[in-house]
N, C-alpha and C positions, 0 to 999 in steps of 0.2 A: 279573501282569507277569513274575514270575520263571518261572512255568510256560511262558509264551509264549517267553521267552528260551531256556529249556531246550529247547523244541521246535525252535527254529531251530538250536541247537547240535547236537541229535541229527540233524537233517536234513543239516547240513553234514558231520557226521562220517560219516553213511551214504553221502553222495556221495563223500567221500574214500576210503572203504572200497571202494566200487564201482570207482573208478578204479584202486585198488591191485590189485584182483582181475582187472581187464581185461587181456587178453581171457580169458574163461572158456569160450568156445565159438567155433566157426568164424566167420570174418569173410568177408563177401561184398563183392568189389570189382566194381562195375558199370562196364563199358567201353561207351560209347554208339556203338560201331562194330563191324563184324564181326571175327571172329578173323583174325589175320594182318596187320592193318593196323598202322601205326606207334604209335598210342595203345595198342593191345592189346599190342604187343611191350614197350613201356616199362612198362606196367602189370603185366605178368606178371613182369618182372625184379624189380620192387619187391615184388610179392606173394609171390614165392618166398622172398625174403630175410626178409620179415616172418614167414612161416610157420616158417622155420628158427630165427629169433630167439626167437619166442614159443611154439613148440611147439603151435600150433593151425593147422588147415587155413585157408588163405586162398584162397577160391574166386573165380575170375574169371568173371563173368557178362556175356556180350556181348548188349547190347540195342540193336540198330541201328535207324536210321531218322530221317528229317527232319533230316539234318545234325547229329545228336547230340542233338536235342531230346527224342526219346522216352526214351532212357536217362536223360537229365538230369532230366526231369520225374518219372520213376519213383523216383529217389532222393529228390528234393525232397519227395515225398509219402509216403515210407517211414518206418520207425522211426528215431528220433533217439537211438540208444543206442551208436553206434560200431561196430555189427556189420554195417552196410550203408553203404558209402561209394562215392564216384564218382571215377573217374579222368577228369576232365573235360577239355574242349578249348576252344580259342579260339572255335569256332563255337557250341557249346551254352551256354557260360558268359557270353560277351560279345556276340558278333554277334547272337545270337538276341534280345537285348534290344531291338534296333531293327528287325531283319529279320523276326522271327516274332511279330507282335502277339498272336496267338492262343495262344501257348505257355501252359502251365498253371503257371508259376512265375516268380518274380522272383529273379534271382541274388543281389542285394544283401540281399534280405529273407529268402530261404528257405535260404541256405547259409552255412556258416562255413568259411573256407579252412583247409586243413591245411598244405600246402606245394606250391609249384610244383616239379614234378619236373625238367623239361628245357625248353630251347629246341631247336628242330630246324631243320636246314638243308633247305630245299626247292630243287629244281632246276627250271628251266623246260626241258622237253625236248620234242622234236618227233619224229614218225614219220619214218623215213628218206626217205619219198616227198615230204616237204615241202622245197621247194628254198630253204631258208634256212640259212645257216651261222653266223648271229650274231643278236643281239637286234635290231640295226639293220636287218638284211636281213628279219627276220620282220615288223617294223613296216612296212617298205616294201611287202612282199608283201601284208600285210593291207589296206593302203590301196588296192591295185589289185583286191582281192577282198572288198569290204565284206560282212560277214555270211557269207562262204563258208567261212572257216576256223572250225573248232570246237575247243573245249577241254573236257576232262573234269575233273570235280571229284568229291570224295567226298561231295557233297551240298550243298544250299543253305546258305550261311553258313559253310562250312568254310574252312580255310586255303587250299586250292587255289582255291576260288571267289573268295575275297578277293583272292588274288594275280592271278587273271585279270581281275577287275573293276578292280583298281588299274592294271594294265597298260593296259587299254582306256581308262580315264579319263585317265591321264597321257599316253598316246601319241596319243590322239584316233583310235582305231581301233575297228572293229566286229568282235567275235568272238562266235560262238554258244556259249552255255554248255550243256553236257550233263551234268547231275548224275547220279551213281550212288550206290548205297547202301554207300559205303565206298571206301577207297583201293584195295583189292585188285581189285574188279570194274572200277573206273575204269582201273587200270593194264592189266588184261586187255584191255579195249576198245582201249586205246592200242596195245598190242603187236599186236593183230589188224588195225590200220589203220582201225578204226571211228571213231576220232577223230584229229585232227591234232596236238593240243598237250595237254600237261598240266603241272601244277606239282606235282611229286611229291616226297615225303619221300625223302631219300637212303637211309634204312633199307631201302626197297623197290626203289629204282630203280637203285642202283649196279651190281648184276649185269647188268642189261639195257644199261646204258651200256657196260660192259666187253665185252659180246658184240656190240655194234653194233646191237642191236634198236631203240634209241632214240638220238637225238642231243642232247646237252646244249647249251643256248645261254647259260644264265645262272643265277646264284644269286639267290634272292629276298631274302636278308638284306643287311646292310650290309657284311659282310666276306666275302672269298673263303673257300671251303671247303678245309680241310686235305686232304680226300679228292681234290679236283681243283683244286689251287692255280693251274693255268693258266686255269681257267674264270672269266671276269669276272663281277662282279655285274651285275644289271640296272641298278642305280643308276649304273654307269659309263656307261651310255647314257642313262638317264633319272634325272638327279640328284634325290635325295630319295625314290626308290622304296625301300620297305621293307615286306615282307610275311612276316616271320618267324613261324613257328608255335611253339606251346608246349602243354604239358599240365600238369595239376596235380590234386592230390587235394583234394576238399571233402567235407563231411558236412552232413546236415540241420542247420538253424540251432539247434535246441534240444538238440543233442548236448552232454553235459556238458563244461565247459571242461577239466577235468582229463583227460578221455579224449582230447580234441583235442590237448592239449599232449603227452600220452604218444605218440599216433600221430605227431605232427609230429617229436618228438625222435628217434624210432626211424627214421622215413623219412629224415630229414636224415643220420643216422648211416649208413644204407644207401647213400644217394646219394653219400656221400663216400668210400666204400670203394674202394680202388684198382682192384679187379677190376671193380666196377660202372662206375666212371668209364671204364676202358679199353674195356669192352664197349659202352657207349653211345656214346662218342666215336668208336669205330671205325665206327659206323653213322650218324654225322652228328648225334647228339643230345648236347647239352652239359648236364650236370647243373646245376641251379640251387640246390636245397635251401634255399629261403627259409623264414622264420618265417611263422606265420599272419598277423601284422600286415603283413609285407612283401608277402605274396601278396595280401592284401586290397587294399592300395594299388595294386598292379599291375593287379588285375582292374578296379578303378574307372577307372584310366587307359585300359585297353584298351576298356572300354565306351564311353568318351567318344571315343576315337580312331576306332573303326570305325563309330560312329553317324554321324559326319560324312561318311565315305565312302558309307555306305548312302544318306544323303540326297542328297549331291552327284551320285553316279552313278545315282541313282534305281533302286537295286537292289531286287529283289523275290524272294521265296521261290518256287521252282519245284517 
């Protein structure tokens, strides 16, 4: 019995020692979308600061596809040692649970939350050729052209897809969904006139609003954006509408708790730094910096919320 107890003590001590030494080599941050998109931008801000704080390279690895599912599954099945983590999104971590039945992971079983990094402001924007100057006018136009207007998203189950389906469901209109492999290609299609509408993150779309290449009609969250305070929320036309986006770091479920705590504490410190807050807020991203337990509760609530929309709106992966 004494030998067994001594063995457990040695194991616990070795785990603590490993956490104290962490990180002893480069860390890989998987972003499940292409380079240049909003989740990539936020992930790189935190990764750079982590590298500076710990003196180890923090490498961003973009693994795009299937609305974030490919990169998310890659991390779920990877090593659980803290050296490969995911900057996940609403799509891959929560919506996929009901929209993608053939995914190779279960968020609640296969991941441990680290921290929610940000919530993001998304704008409903249209191509200048669309003759609608408000959300109300767009809804009226769509009712005269059922299925004729299309909207771009960064993939099935992503924030823009949810925003579009929620608008369709609440307004009783028919829009055609056109999924792309990330925000950047979807926005490119929007700018070229290939699609009529998109629900895009302000990190990417603000320069094009300023240049007049797209016309903003509404904010997808519950509050107006400080970037465009005169722009109404969609909820001001459709009460109860809310399709806010968010990102956050998670690790494979078997990652040592001490390593998760160390990662979370450092990321929270980074997200509260004035220069990081200013940099992200200026692009429509509001730092959250939650604890692992807080992020876990948030993820569970989001899975429940969006599974109801997937069922009610009869959404399917495309």
